[in-house]
N, C-alpha and C positions, 0 to 999 in steps of 0.2 A: 504494500500500500504506500509506503514511504517513497519508493521508486516512482510509482505512478504519479503521486502528488508532486514529485520533483520534475515531472515532465518526461519521464522515461516510458516510452510506449511499450517496451518489453515487460514492464511491471504490470500494466493492465492486461496484457496478453496472458501473463502467468495467472492473474486473478480469473480471467475468463476460462482458462483451461481447468482451473481448480473447481469452479462452480458450474461449468457448462452442463455436465450430465445431470446434476441434481435439479437445476432450473428447467432443463428440457423435459425431464421426467414429470415434474410438477405441472408444467404447461400442457403436456400431452394428456395428462389425466384430467385436467380441468376443462380444456376445450374439446377434447376427444376428436381432434382433426389434425393429422400430422402436418399438413401444409400450413394451417393457421398457427399451430404450435411453433413451427420453425420461424415464421414471420415474427411472432411474439417474442421468441427467444432473441432474435436479432435486435428487436426494438428494446427489449429489457436491457441488454448490454449497452446499446447506444444511449439510452436514458441514464444508465448508471454512470457512464463516462461523462455525459453532458452535465450531470448534476453532482459530480464527484466533489465539487467545492462545498456542497451542502452536507456531505457525509461527516458524521461525528466520529472522529478517529478513536474515541474512547470505547466505541462499540464494535462488534465484529462485522465484517463486510458481508458474510454469507446471509444472515437474516435480512439485512438491508436489501440486497439484490433479489432475494426470494420475495420479499414484500413488494418490490417494484414489479416483478413478474406476475405475482398473484393479482395485483391491482389491474395491470394491463389485461390479464385474462378475464377478470370479472367485467371490466368495461367492454371487452370484445363480446362477451356473451350477452350483455345487455343490448348492445347494438344489434347483434344477430337476432335476438328475440323481437326487437322492434321491427325488423324487416325479415320475415321468414323466407327461406329459400325453398323453391320447388324444383325437384330434379327434372332434367330435360327428358329423360327416358324413364318411363314407369315400368317397362318390362312386361307390358300387357299385350293383348291382341288388338287388332284394328277396331273391334267393336267396343273397346274400353274394358273388357273383362280381363282380369289377371289370369295368367296360366300357372298352374302348380303341377309339379311332378308328383305322381302318386307314390313313388319310392321314398321321396322326402317325407311325406306325411306319415308313412308307415314306419319310418326309421325312428327308433327310440332316441338316438342322438339328436335328431332334428327337433323332437319334442323337448328334450332337455335344453337344447340351445334356445328354443323359443321361451321356455321358462326362465332361463338365465337372462335373456334380453329384457323380458318383462320386469324381472327383479332389478336389473340395472336401471331401467327407465324409472321405476318407482323410487329407487335410491336417489337418482339424480333429481327427481321431483322433490323429494324430501329435503335434499340439500339446498335446492333453489328456494325453499320456503323458510330456511333458517334465517334468523336475524343476521345481519352483515357481520357483526362482531364475532358471533359464534361460528359462522361459516369460515371466516378468515382464519381463526385459530385452528379449526378442524383441518382445513386445507394445508396450512403450514405444517401441522403435525403429521398428517397422514401422507400427503402428496409431496410436501417439501422435506419430509423426514427430519424436521427440526426438533431440537430438544425444547423442553418447557422453558429453560433459561434463554435459549435463542429467540423463542417466540416472544417472551416477556420483554427482551431487549429490543426486538424489532418493533413491537407495538407500544413500547414505553409504558407497560403496565406491570404490576406485581405478579409473581409466579402464581400466587393463589388465585388471581383473577383469570389467568390462563387456564388453570385447573378447573375452576368452576364453569368457565365458558365451554370447555371441552366436555365436561360432564353433562351440562345442559344440552349441548348439541347432540351428543350420543343418545341421550334419553329421548330427544325429539325424533331422531332418526329411527330408533328402535320402536317407538310408539307408532310412527308412520308406516312401519313395515311389519307390525305385529301379526296381522292376518296373513301376510305372505310367507312368513317364516314360522313354521310350527315349532312349538316349544319342545326342547329335548326332554325325554322322560326322566 
């Protein structure tokens, strides 16, 4: 960090190499589109470099850059929800009916895949309805693989606040998925 702030481009390159994989993994998980995640990854590091003068050197760089990426991803999702996309090809017949292969419907793996996709969709929906502060903490913890201390540092809140927000977020997610996930005996 000291090299970067002194104007050495190799210093920032080293920071990018160190945090590239973690930020990329978090962005892919949030936006669920590899091309969008790659664009957001580049924008994350561009913004980090552009606003490096605002970085508090007494704090770690990792949580700061993860927070930039998470904010960009959330903004991206908000914009995407505001203007839904329709695929150019629906994969149906000319009369508008969809075609399904009988083997796929009979395949147990196909049914499991469908159940898995439905559960993922419900989980994403539950995440989307979390309050912003709880969702941010949950994403940083699960997707960014950040420690409680790193999250607290990035958000400038006590560790206890991070823990309570995570607990509330997990409870809301579990409540939203209670009927989809049967209780273990």
